[in-house]
All heavy atoms as TSV, in Angstrom:
chain	resi	resn	atom	element	x	y	z
A	1	GLY	N	N	14.727	9.233	-14.943
A	1	GLY	CA	C	15.024	9.148	-16.318
A	1	GLY	C	C	13.922	9.814	-17.147
A	1	GLY	O	O	12.863	10.143	-16.659
A	2	LEU	N	N	14.199	9.946	-18.403
A	2	LEU	CA	C	13.268	10.525	-19.357
A	2	LEU	C	C	12.771	9.441	-20.292
A	2	LEU	O	O	13.568	8.736	-20.908
A	2	LEU	CB	C	13.934	11.647	-20.152
A	2	LEU	CG	C	13.089	12.374	-21.177
A	2	LEU	CD1	C	11.923	13.081	-20.500
A	2	LEU	CD2	C	13.929	13.374	-21.960
A	3	VAL	N	N	11.438	9.284	-20.380
A	3	VAL	CA	C	10.829	8.247	-21.213
A	3	VAL	C	C	9.816	8.895	-22.138
A	3	VAL	O	O	9.053	9.763	-21.718
A	3	VAL	CB	C	10.119	7.196	-20.323
A	3	VAL	CG1	C	9.405	6.171	-21.176
A	3	VAL	CG2	C	11.086	6.550	-19.374
A	4	ARG	N	N	9.832	8.458	-23.389
A	4	ARG	CA	C	8.826	8.930	-24.344
A	4	ARG	C	C	7.660	7.964	-24.321
A	4	ARG	O	O	7.827	6.763	-24.472
A	4	ARG	CB	C	9.402	9.009	-25.751
A	4	ARG	CG	C	8.416	9.565	-26.740
A	4	ARG	CD	C	9.027	9.727	-28.099
A	4	ARG	NE	N	8.059	10.419	-28.933
A	4	ARG	CZ	C	8.363	11.042	-30.023
A	4	ARG	NH1	N	9.603	11.074	-30.425
A	4	ARG	NH2	N	7.443	11.640	-30.726
A	5	GLU	N	N	6.477	8.506	-24.109
A	5	GLU	CA	C	5.275	7.684	-24.116
A	5	GLU	C	C	4.621	7.776	-25.479
A	5	GLU	O	O	5.155	8.355	-26.410
A	5	GLU	CB	C	4.318	8.156	-23.016
A	5	GLU	CG	C	4.810	7.854	-21.636
A	5	GLU	CD	C	3.756	8.080	-20.574
A	5	GLU	OE1	O	2.902	8.966	-20.766
A	5	GLU	OE2	O	3.809	7.379	-19.556
A	6	GLU	N	N	3.426	7.235	-25.573
A	6	GLU	CA	C	2.671	7.240	-26.826
A	6	GLU	C	C	2.477	8.658	-27.336
A	6	GLU	O	O	2.193	9.579	-26.572
A	6	GLU	CB	C	1.308	6.590	-26.575
A	6	GLU	CG	C	0.511	6.366	-27.819
A	6	GLU	CD	C	-0.784	5.626	-27.527
A	6	GLU	OE1	O	-0.740	4.667	-26.743
A	6	GLU	OE2	O	-1.804	6.039	-28.090
A	7	GLY	N	N	2.640	8.843	-28.618
A	7	GLY	CA	C	2.458	10.170	-29.224
A	7	GLY	C	C	3.609	11.095	-28.865
A	7	GLY	O	O	4.765	10.713	-28.939
A	8	ASP	N	N	3.260	12.300	-28.458
A	8	ASP	CA	C	4.293	13.292	-28.165
A	8	ASP	C	C	4.450	13.528	-26.662
A	8	ASP	O	O	4.988	14.536	-26.251
A	8	ASP	CB	C	3.974	14.612	-28.872
A	8	ASP	CG	C	2.669	15.242	-28.376
A	8	ASP	OD1	O	1.924	14.583	-27.638
A	8	ASP	OD2	O	2.431	16.416	-28.712
A	9	ARG	N	N	4.000	12.581	-25.831
A	9	ARG	CA	C	4.090	12.720	-24.371
A	9	ARG	C	C	5.435	12.187	-23.881
A	9	ARG	O	O	5.947	11.185	-24.376
A	9	ARG	CB	C	2.964	11.944	-23.683
A	9	ARG	CG	C	1.578	12.416	-24.039
A	9	ARG	CD	C	1.204	13.738	-23.497
A	9	ARG	NE	N	1.023	13.685	-22.047
A	9	ARG	CZ	C	0.864	14.740	-21.294
A	9	ARG	NH1	N	0.850	15.944	-21.823
A	9	ARG	NH2	N	0.719	14.633	-20.002
A	10	HIS	N	N	5.979	12.886	-22.887
A	10	HIS	CA	C	7.237	12.496	-22.252
A	10	HIS	C	C	7.046	12.504	-20.746
A	10	HIS	O	O	6.260	13.297	-20.213
A	10	HIS	CB	C	8.351	13.489	-22.612
A	10	HIS	CG	C	8.615	13.564	-24.077
A	10	HIS	ND1	N	9.434	12.690	-24.734
A	10	HIS	CD2	C	8.150	14.410	-25.024
A	10	HIS	CE1	C	9.487	12.991	-26.015
A	10	HIS	NE2	N	8.704	14.048	-26.218
A	11	VAL	N	N	7.795	11.642	-20.057
A	11	VAL	CA	C	7.737	11.579	-18.603
A	11	VAL	C	C	9.174	11.658	-18.078
A	11	VAL	O	O	10.016	10.835	-18.436
A	11	VAL	CB	C	7.068	10.280	-18.106
A	11	VAL	CG1	C	7.090	10.232	-16.593
A	11	VAL	CG2	C	5.655	10.157	-18.627
A	12	LEU	N	N	9.412	12.657	-17.230
A	12	LEU	CA	C	10.697	12.827	-16.578
A	12	LEU	C	C	10.520	12.459	-15.117
A	12	LEU	O	O	9.690	13.043	-14.420
A	12	LEU	CB	C	11.178	14.286	-16.692
A	12	LEU	CG	C	12.460	14.643	-15.960
A	12	LEU	CD1	C	13.639	13.852	-16.529
A	12	LEU	CD2	C	12.727	16.131	-16.057
A	13	SER	N	N	11.270	11.450	-14.656
A	13	SER	CA	C	11.145	10.974	-13.280
A	13	SER	C	C	12.472	11.124	-12.556
A	13	SER	O	O	13.524	10.779	-13.092
A	13	SER	CB	C	10.753	9.497	-13.251
A	13	SER	OG	O	9.530	9.294	-13.881
A	14	VAL	N	N	12.383	11.641	-11.333
A	14	VAL	CA	C	13.555	11.772	-10.460
A	14	VAL	C	C	13.109	11.326	-9.076
A	14	VAL	O	O	12.058	11.765	-8.583
A	14	VAL	CB	C	14.063	13.228	-10.406
A	14	VAL	CG1	C	15.250	13.347	-9.463
A	14	VAL	CG2	C	14.419	13.725	-11.792
A	15	SER	N	N	13.885	10.442	-8.437
A	15	SER	CA	C	13.507	9.968	-7.108
A	15	SER	C	C	14.735	9.578	-6.309
A	15	SER	O	O	15.826	9.421	-6.855
A	15	SER	CB	C	12.563	8.772	-7.232
A	15	SER	OG	O	13.208	7.696	-7.862
A	16	ASP	N	N	14.527	9.445	-5.007
A	16	ASP	CA	C	15.567	8.932	-4.128
A	16	ASP	C	C	14.935	7.920	-3.180
A	16	ASP	O	O	13.725	7.743	-3.157
A	16	ASP	CB	C	16.279	10.047	-3.373
A	16	ASP	CG	C	15.410	10.777	-2.368
A	16	ASP	OD1	O	14.449	10.171	-1.853
A	16	ASP	OD2	O	15.684	11.946	-2.089
A	17	ASP	N	N	15.760	7.246	-2.410
A	17	ASP	CA	C	15.243	6.239	-1.486
A	17	ASP	C	C	15.477	6.662	-0.031
A	17	ASP	O	O	15.638	5.844	0.851
A	17	ASP	CB	C	15.867	4.878	-1.752
A	17	ASP	CG	C	17.384	4.893	-1.615
A	17	ASP	OD1	O	17.954	5.972	-1.392
A	17	ASP	OD2	O	17.981	3.820	-1.725
A	18	GLY	N	N	15.418	7.963	0.204
A	18	GLY	CA	C	15.632	8.518	1.544
A	18	GLY	C	C	14.428	8.350	2.445
A	18	GLY	O	O	13.573	7.482	2.215
A	19	ILE	N	N	14.315	9.203	3.430
A	19	ILE	CA	C	13.262	9.080	4.442
A	19	ILE	C	C	11.904	9.572	3.954
A	19	ILE	O	O	10.913	9.435	4.650
A	19	ILE	CB	C	13.640	9.841	5.720
A	19	ILE	CG1	C	13.794	11.335	5.449
A	19	ILE	CG2	C	14.876	9.237	6.344
A	19	ILE	CD1	C	13.953	12.168	6.694
A	20	GLY	N	N	11.846	10.110	2.780
A	20	GLY	CA	C	10.575	10.611	2.247
A	20	GLY	C	C	10.402	12.083	2.568
A	20	GLY	O	O	11.303	12.745	3.055
A	21	CYS	N	N	9.227	12.582	2.293
A	21	CYS	CA	C	8.946	13.993	2.531
A	21	CYS	C	C	7.529	14.121	3.065
A	21	CYS	O	O	6.721	13.206	2.957
A	21	CYS	CB	C	9.092	14.803	1.236
A	21	CYS	SG	S	7.976	14.305	-0.091
A	22	SER	N	N	7.267	15.243	3.647
A	22	SER	CA	C	5.890	15.518	4.049
A	22	SER	C	C	5.139	16.003	2.811
A	22	SER	O	O	5.741	16.292	1.782
A	22	SER	CB	C	5.844	16.571	5.151
A	22	SER	OG	O	6.474	17.756	4.726
A	23	GLU	N	N	3.839	16.087	2.901
A	23	GLU	CA	C	3.067	16.578	1.765
A	23	GLU	C	C	3.624	17.928	1.316
A	23	GLU	O	O	3.874	18.806	2.138
A	23	GLU	CB	C	1.595	16.710	2.135
A	23	GLU	CG	C	0.876	15.382	2.149
A	23	GLU	CD	C	0.874	14.696	0.801
A	23	GLU	OE1	O	0.604	15.354	-0.220
A	23	GLU	OE2	O	1.164	13.495	0.773
A	24	VAL	N	N	3.812	18.095	0.041
A	24	VAL	CA	C	4.433	19.289	-0.522
A	24	VAL	C	C	3.364	20.138	-1.195
A	24	VAL	O	O	2.592	19.632	-2.002
A	24	VAL	CB	C	5.522	18.897	-1.540
A	24	VAL	CG1	C	6.119	20.124	-2.173
A	24	VAL	CG2	C	6.597	18.046	-0.884
A	25	ASP	N	N	3.304	21.409	-0.856
A	25	ASP	CA	C	2.433	22.363	-1.536
A	25	ASP	C	C	3.330	23.300	-2.330
A	25	ASP	O	O	3.959	24.190	-1.757
A	25	ASP	CB	C	1.586	23.126	-0.531
A	25	ASP	CG	C	0.580	24.051	-1.200
A	25	ASP	OD1	O	0.615	24.181	-2.452
A	25	ASP	OD2	O	-0.252	24.630	-0.490
A	26	LEU	N	N	3.415	23.084	-3.635
A	26	LEU	CA	C	4.330	23.875	-4.465
A	26	LEU	C	C	3.970	25.351	-4.494
A	26	LEU	O	O	4.816	26.189	-4.770
A	26	LEU	CB	C	4.384	23.317	-5.887
A	26	LEU	CG	C	5.035	21.947	-6.015
A	26	LEU	CD1	C	4.947	21.467	-7.455
A	26	LEU	CD2	C	6.470	21.969	-5.555
A	27	ARG	N	N	2.705	25.665	-4.224
A	27	ARG	CA	C	2.299	27.082	-4.259
A	27	ARG	C	C	2.962	27.868	-3.133
A	27	ARG	O	O	3.149	29.074	-3.249
A	27	ARG	CB	C	0.781	27.196	-4.160
A	27	ARG	CG	C	0.064	26.625	-5.367
A	27	ARG	CD	C	-1.396	26.565	-5.098
A	27	ARG	NE	N	-1.575	25.728	-3.907
A	27	ARG	CZ	C	-2.693	25.148	-3.549
A	27	ARG	NH1	N	-3.762	25.333	-4.271
A	27	ARG	NH2	N	-2.783	24.399	-2.477
A	28	THR	N	N	3.284	27.199	-2.029
A	28	THR	CA	C	3.880	27.891	-0.890
A	28	THR	C	C	5.308	27.440	-0.623
A	28	THR	O	O	5.869	27.756	0.422
A	28	THR	CB	C	3.033	27.670	0.378
A	28	THR	OG1	O	2.995	26.269	0.668
A	28	THR	CG2	C	1.635	28.226	0.194
A	29	ALA	N	N	5.889	26.704	-1.540
A	29	ALA	CA	C	7.247	26.195	-1.356
A	29	ALA	C	C	8.239	27.350	-1.262
A	29	ALA	O	O	8.184	28.295	-2.052
A	29	ALA	CB	C	7.631	25.285	-2.520
A	30	ASP	N	N	9.125	27.266	-0.269
A	30	ASP	CA	C	10.089	28.343	-0.108
A	30	ASP	C	C	11.510	27.912	-0.453
A	30	ASP	O	O	12.438	28.685	-0.330
A	30	ASP	CB	C	10.038	28.916	1.326
A	30	ASP	CG	C	10.332	27.865	2.377
A	30	ASP	OD1	O	10.465	26.683	2.031
A	30	ASP	OD2	O	10.423	28.252	3.554
A	31	SER	N	N	11.705	26.672	-0.913
A	31	SER	CA	C	13.050	26.242	-1.287
A	31	SER	C	C	13.283	26.524	-2.772
A	31	SER	O	O	12.358	26.461	-3.589
A	31	SER	CB	C	13.247	24.755	-0.994
A	31	SER	OG	O	12.585	23.962	-1.945
A	32	LEU	N	N	14.509	26.834	-3.107
A	32	LEU	CA	C	14.863	27.122	-4.501
A	32	LEU	C	C	14.593	25.918	-5.382
A	32	LEU	O	O	14.042	26.054	-6.483
A	32	LEU	CB	C	16.329	27.538	-4.600
A	32	LEU	CG	C	16.850	27.781	-6.016
A	32	LEU	CD1	C	16.071	28.896	-6.697
A	32	LEU	CD2	C	18.335	28.091	-5.975
A	33	GLY	N	N	14.918	24.713	-4.938
A	33	GLY	CA	C	14.710	23.513	-5.740
A	33	GLY	C	C	13.261	23.304	-6.111
A	33	GLY	O	O	12.929	23.029	-7.260
A	34	LEU	N	N	12.357	23.439	-5.136
A	34	LEU	CA	C	10.937	23.241	-5.418
A	34	LEU	C	C	10.382	24.345	-6.300
A	34	LEU	O	O	9.520	24.103	-7.142
A	34	LEU	CB	C	10.143	23.136	-4.123
A	34	LEU	CG	C	10.366	21.864	-3.329
A	34	LEU	CD1	C	9.605	21.907	-2.019
A	34	LEU	CD2	C	9.983	20.636	-4.134
A	35	ARG	N	N	10.887	25.559	-6.149
A	35	ARG	CA	C	10.440	26.639	-7.037
A	35	ARG	C	C	10.889	26.376	-8.458
A	35	ARG	O	O	10.154	26.653	-9.419
A	35	ARG	CB	C	10.954	27.985	-6.544
A	35	ARG	CG	C	10.184	28.470	-5.316
A	35	ARG	CD	C	10.579	29.861	-4.952
A	35	ARG	NE	N	12.017	29.871	-4.679
A	35	ARG	CZ	C	12.665	30.785	-3.984
A	35	ARG	NH1	N	11.998	31.804	-3.493
A	35	ARG	NH2	N	13.945	30.717	-3.770
A	36	LEU	N	N	12.104	25.827	-8.634
A	36	LEU	CA	C	12.594	25.509	-9.977
A	36	LEU	C	C	11.744	24.405	-10.617
A	36	LEU	O	O	11.421	24.476	-11.805
A	36	LEU	CB	C	14.061	25.088	-9.929
A	36	LEU	CG	C	15.059	26.191	-9.612
A	36	LEU	CD1	C	16.450	25.606	-9.392
A	36	LEU	CD2	C	15.085	27.233	-10.713
A	37	VAL	N	N	11.385	23.395	-9.835
A	37	VAL	CA	C	10.517	22.329	-10.352
A	37	VAL	C	C	9.181	22.897	-10.779
A	37	VAL	O	O	8.651	22.566	-11.846
A	37	VAL	CB	C	10.338	21.219	-9.287
A	37	VAL	CG1	C	9.245	20.254	-9.684
A	37	VAL	CG2	C	11.646	20.486	-9.035
A	38	GLN	N	N	8.618	23.776	-9.963
A	38	GLN	CA	C	7.341	24.399	-10.286
A	38	GLN	C	C	7.458	25.238	-11.555
A	38	GLN	O	O	6.586	25.193	-12.436
A	38	GLN	CB	C	6.871	25.265	-9.121
A	38	GLN	CG	C	5.527	25.884	-9.337
A	38	GLN	CD	C	5.091	26.734	-8.146
A	38	GLN	OE1	O	5.877	27.056	-7.280
A	38	GLN	NE2	N	3.833	27.096	-8.121
A	39	ASP	N	N	8.522	26.004	-11.683
A	39	ASP	CA	C	8.711	26.842	-12.880
A	39	ASP	C	C	8.880	25.995	-14.138
A	39	ASP	O	O	8.316	26.312	-15.183
A	39	ASP	CB	C	9.910	27.765	-12.712
A	39	ASP	CG	C	9.665	28.889	-11.720
A	39	ASP	OD1	O	8.491	29.138	-11.370
A	39	ASP	OD2	O	10.658	29.511	-11.281
A	40	LEU	N	N	9.651	24.904	-14.044
A	40	LEU	CA	C	9.835	24.027	-15.197
A	40	LEU	C	C	8.511	23.398	-15.619
A	40	LEU	O	O	8.193	23.339	-16.815
A	40	LEU	CB	C	10.854	22.925	-14.875
A	40	LEU	CG	C	11.102	21.905	-15.984
A	40	LEU	CD1	C	11.658	22.581	-17.235
A	40	LEU	CD2	C	12.036	20.813	-15.486
A	41	THR	N	N	7.724	22.964	-14.647
A	41	THR	CA	C	6.414	22.371	-14.935
A	41	THR	C	C	5.525	23.377	-15.661
A	41	THR	O	O	4.866	23.046	-16.650
A	41	THR	CB	C	5.731	21.908	-13.637
A	41	THR	OG1	O	6.579	20.959	-12.986
A	41	THR	CG2	C	4.386	21.275	-13.927
A	42	ARG	N	N	5.532	24.611	-15.194
A	42	ARG	CA	C	4.710	25.651	-15.819
A	42	ARG	C	C	5.209	25.958	-17.238
A	42	ARG	O	O	4.408	26.073	-18.161
A	42	ARG	CB	C	4.726	26.913	-14.960
A	42	ARG	CG	C	3.795	27.984	-15.462
A	42	ARG	CD	C	3.718	29.217	-14.572
A	42	ARG	NE	N	4.861	29.403	-13.696
A	42	ARG	CZ	C	4.852	29.288	-12.345
A	42	ARG	NH1	N	3.776	29.034	-11.710
A	42	ARG	NH2	N	5.909	29.450	-11.619
A	43	GLN	N	N	6.525	26.056	-17.422
A	43	GLN	CA	C	7.067	26.381	-18.747
A	43	GLN	C	C	6.754	25.288	-19.761
A	43	GLN	O	O	6.503	25.584	-20.924
A	43	GLN	CB	C	8.571	26.593	-18.658
A	43	GLN	CG	C	8.952	27.885	-17.970
A	43	GLN	CD	C	10.450	28.016	-17.778
A	43	GLN	OE1	O	11.237	27.237	-18.308
A	43	GLN	NE2	N	10.863	28.994	-16.996
A	44	LEU	N	N	6.775	24.037	-19.314
A	44	LEU	CA	C	6.480	22.933	-20.217
A	44	LEU	C	C	4.988	22.648	-20.323
A	44	LEU	O	O	4.573	21.773	-21.079
A	44	LEU	CB	C	7.194	21.668	-19.734
A	44	LEU	CG	C	8.704	21.686	-19.817
A	44	LEU	CD1	C	9.282	20.451	-19.155
A	44	LEU	CD2	C	9.177	21.796	-21.255
A	45	GLN	N	N	4.181	23.399	-19.571
A	45	GLN	CA	C	2.740	23.198	-19.507
A	45	GLN	C	C	2.447	21.727	-19.202
A	45	GLN	O	O	1.614	21.078	-19.828
A	45	GLN	CB	C	2.070	23.642	-20.806
A	45	GLN	CG	C	2.257	25.098	-21.084
A	45	GLN	CD	C	1.663	25.534	-22.404
A	45	GLN	OE1	O	1.171	24.734	-23.190
A	45	GLN	NE2	N	1.722	26.817	-22.666
A	46	GLY	N	N	3.176	21.217	-18.198
A	46	GLY	CA	C	3.055	19.813	-17.848
A	46	GLY	C	C	2.296	19.586	-16.556
A	46	GLY	O	O	1.717	20.514	-15.974
A	47	ASP	N	N	2.287	18.337	-16.140
A	47	ASP	CA	C	1.650	17.913	-14.899
A	47	ASP	C	C	2.712	17.308	-14.008
A	47	ASP	O	O	3.545	16.513	-14.466
A	47	ASP	CB	C	0.563	16.875	-15.184
A	47	ASP	CG	C	-0.564	17.409	-16.041
A	47	ASP	OD1	O	-1.074	18.503	-15.706
A	47	ASP	OD2	O	-0.909	16.768	-17.036
A	48	LEU	N	N	2.673	17.633	-12.728
A	48	LEU	CA	C	3.667	17.152	-11.775
A	48	LEU	C	C	2.987	16.295	-10.724
A	48	LEU	O	O	1.989	16.694	-10.132
A	48	LEU	CB	C	4.365	18.347	-11.106
A	48	LEU	CG	C	5.463	17.984	-10.120
A	48	LEU	CD1	C	6.626	17.305	-10.837
A	48	LEU	CD2	C	5.945	19.237	-9.397
A	49	ASP	N	N	3.537	15.101	-10.521
A	49	ASP	CA	C	3.099	14.218	-9.450
A	49	ASP	C	C	4.260	14.048	-8.481
A	49	ASP	O	O	5.413	13.859	-8.920
A	49	ASP	CB	C	2.687	12.848	-9.995
A	49	ASP	CG	C	1.420	12.905	-10.821
A	49	ASP	OD1	O	0.465	13.570	-10.377
A	49	ASP	OD2	O	1.402	12.302	-11.906
A	50	ILE	N	N	3.954	14.105	-7.187
A	50	ILE	CA	C	4.964	13.959	-6.153
A	50	ILE	C	C	4.594	12.763	-5.293
A	50	ILE	O	O	3.464	12.645	-4.840
A	50	ILE	CB	C	5.057	15.224	-5.284
A	50	ILE	CG1	C	5.365	16.441	-6.155
A	50	ILE	CG2	C	6.120	15.064	-4.210
A	50	ILE	CD1	C	5.281	17.757	-5.431
A	51	ASP	N	N	5.584	11.870	-5.071
A	51	ASP	CA	C	5.381	10.680	-4.243
A	51	ASP	C	C	6.301	10.786	-3.030
A	51	ASP	O	O	7.517	10.863	-3.174
A	51	ASP	CB	C	5.709	9.425	-5.050
A	51	ASP	CG	C	5.570	8.156	-4.254
A	51	ASP	OD1	O	4.969	8.188	-3.147
A	51	ASP	OD2	O	6.050	7.115	-4.726
A	52	CYS	N	N	5.714	10.809	-1.857
A	52	CYS	CA	C	6.486	10.950	-0.617
A	52	CYS	C	C	6.452	9.683	0.231
A	52	CYS	O	O	6.832	9.709	1.395
A	52	CYS	CB	C	5.945	12.132	0.203
A	52	CYS	SG	S	6.138	13.714	-0.597
A	53	ASP	N	N	6.002	8.571	-0.333
A	53	ASP	CA	C	5.838	7.351	0.454
A	53	ASP	C	C	7.147	6.603	0.686
A	53	ASP	O	O	7.505	6.284	1.808
A	53	ASP	CB	C	4.817	6.424	-0.193
A	53	ASP	CG	C	3.410	7.016	-0.142
A	53	ASP	OD1	O	3.118	7.781	0.799
A	53	ASP	OD2	O	2.626	6.718	-1.043
A	54	SER	N	N	7.857	6.250	-0.359
A	54	SER	CA	C	9.103	5.515	-0.229
A	54	SER	C	C	10.207	6.384	-0.792
A	54	SER	O	O	10.509	6.335	-1.961
A	54	SER	CB	C	9.072	4.218	-1.014
A	54	SER	OG	O	7.795	3.751	-1.241
A	55	GLY	N	N	10.781	7.226	0.033
A	55	GLY	CA	C	11.713	8.222	-0.453
A	55	GLY	C	C	10.910	9.391	-0.994
A	55	GLY	O	O	9.765	9.620	-0.622
A	56	THR	N	N	11.502	10.103	-1.914
A	56	THR	CA	C	10.828	11.237	-2.540
A	56	THR	C	C	10.945	11.069	-4.048
A	56	THR	O	O	12.027	10.799	-4.567
A	56	THR	CB	C	11.464	12.568	-2.118
A	56	THR	OG1	O	11.415	12.666	-0.709
A	56	THR	CG2	C	10.742	13.753	-2.733
A	57	GLY	N	N	9.834	11.229	-4.747
A	57	GLY	CA	C	9.848	11.088	-6.192
A	57	GLY	C	C	9.030	12.179	-6.862
A	57	GLY	O	O	7.983	12.580	-6.357
A	58	PHE	N	N	9.551	12.678	-7.963
A	58	PHE	CA	C	8.868	13.678	-8.782
A	58	PHE	C	C	8.697	13.084	-10.174
A	58	PHE	O	O	9.645	12.517	-10.732
A	58	PHE	CB	C	9.678	14.972	-8.885
A	58	PHE	CG	C	9.804	15.715	-7.593
A	58	PHE	CD1	C	10.845	15.445	-6.723
A	58	PHE	CD2	C	8.879	16.691	-7.250
A	58	PHE	CE1	C	10.968	16.135	-5.521
A	58	PHE	CE2	C	8.986	17.370	-6.059
A	58	PHE	CZ	C	10.032	17.099	-5.200
A	59	GLN	N	N	7.509	13.218	-10.740
A	59	GLN	CA	C	7.247	12.759	-12.092
A	59	GLN	C	C	6.573	13.889	-12.858
A	59	GLN	O	O	5.459	14.296	-12.540
A	59	GLN	CB	C	6.352	11.523	-12.071
A	59	GLN	CG	C	6.110	10.951	-13.437
A	59	GLN	CD	C	5.370	9.627	-13.367
A	59	GLN	OE1	O	5.318	8.978	-12.342
A	59	GLN	NE2	N	4.778	9.244	-14.483
A	60	LEU	N	N	7.274	14.389	-13.860
A	60	LEU	CA	C	6.803	15.497	-14.690
A	60	LEU	C	C	6.400	14.932	-16.046
A	60	LEU	O	O	7.219	14.341	-16.745
A	60	LEU	CB	C	7.899	16.546	-14.851
A	60	LEU	CG	C	7.655	17.694	-15.814
A	60	LEU	CD1	C	6.390	18.459	-15.446
A	60	LEU	CD2	C	8.853	18.616	-15.846
A	61	THR	N	N	5.123	15.077	-16.406
A	61	THR	CA	C	4.609	14.606	-17.683
A	61	THR	C	C	4.278	15.824	-18.533
A	61	THR	O	O	3.618	16.744	-18.075
A	61	THR	CB	C	3.335	13.765	-17.466
A	61	THR	OG1	O	3.631	12.708	-16.551
A	61	THR	CG2	C	2.842	13.186	-18.785
A	62	PHE	N	N	4.770	15.814	-19.769
A	62	PHE	CA	C	4.574	16.966	-20.659
A	62	PHE	C	C	4.540	16.519	-22.102
A	62	PHE	O	O	5.003	15.436	-22.446
A	62	PHE	CB	C	5.668	18.012	-20.433
A	62	PHE	CG	C	7.068	17.509	-20.714
A	62	PHE	CD1	C	7.670	17.731	-21.932
A	62	PHE	CD2	C	7.770	16.800	-19.748
A	62	PHE	CE1	C	8.965	17.277	-22.191
A	62	PHE	CE2	C	9.053	16.345	-19.988
A	62	PHE	CZ	C	9.655	16.578	-21.215
A	63	SER	N	N	3.988	17.367	-22.952
A	63	SER	CA	C	3.950	17.117	-24.393
A	63	SER	C	C	5.098	17.849	-25.050
A	63	SER	O	O	5.527	18.914	-24.616
A	63	SER	CB	C	2.623	17.605	-24.990
A	63	SER	OG	O	1.568	16.844	-24.501
A	64	GLU	N	N	5.554	17.273	-26.133
A	64	GLU	CA	C	6.629	17.880	-26.918
A	64	GLU	C	C	6.143	19.192	-27.510
A	64	GLU	O	O	5.035	19.286	-28.026
A	64	GLU	CB	C	7.022	16.921	-28.017
A	64	GLU	CG	C	8.250	17.302	-28.772
A	64	GLU	CD	C	8.675	16.209	-29.725
A	64	GLU	OE1	O	8.650	15.025	-29.335
A	64	GLU	OE2	O	9.020	16.552	-30.866
A	65	THR	N	N	6.962	20.217	-27.400
A	65	THR	CA	C	6.599	21.511	-27.974
A	65	THR	C	C	7.216	21.621	-29.365
A	65	THR	O	O	8.275	21.079	-29.642
A	65	THR	CB	C	7.083	22.669	-27.094
A	65	THR	OG1	O	8.488	22.587	-26.945
A	65	THR	CG2	C	6.410	22.622	-25.752
A	66	LYS	N	N	6.533	22.311	-30.213
A	66	LYS	CA	C	7.026	22.465	-31.588
A	66	LYS	C	C	7.487	23.869	-31.817
A	66	LYS	O	O	7.034	24.797	-31.265
A	66	LYS	CB	C	5.916	22.134	-32.559
A	66	LYS	CG	C	5.294	20.790	-32.281
A	66	LYS	CD	C	5.600	19.804	-33.335
A	66	LYS	CE	C	4.833	18.525	-33.035
A	66	LYS	NZ	N	5.432	17.355	-33.056
């Protein structure tokens, strides 16, 4: 989901409860999905956290652009 935090910060979280993932290096990712996540993070000038412990989760934190 998308949550607005204090000020102009937003957090977009997407996760599943599958088997998880191995450590992900977005710089060398060869899948289209991971490249799209990396491109979106860069365009929003945000920070991306990946959780591979219980399923797979992505959390993109970014500031509102004007």
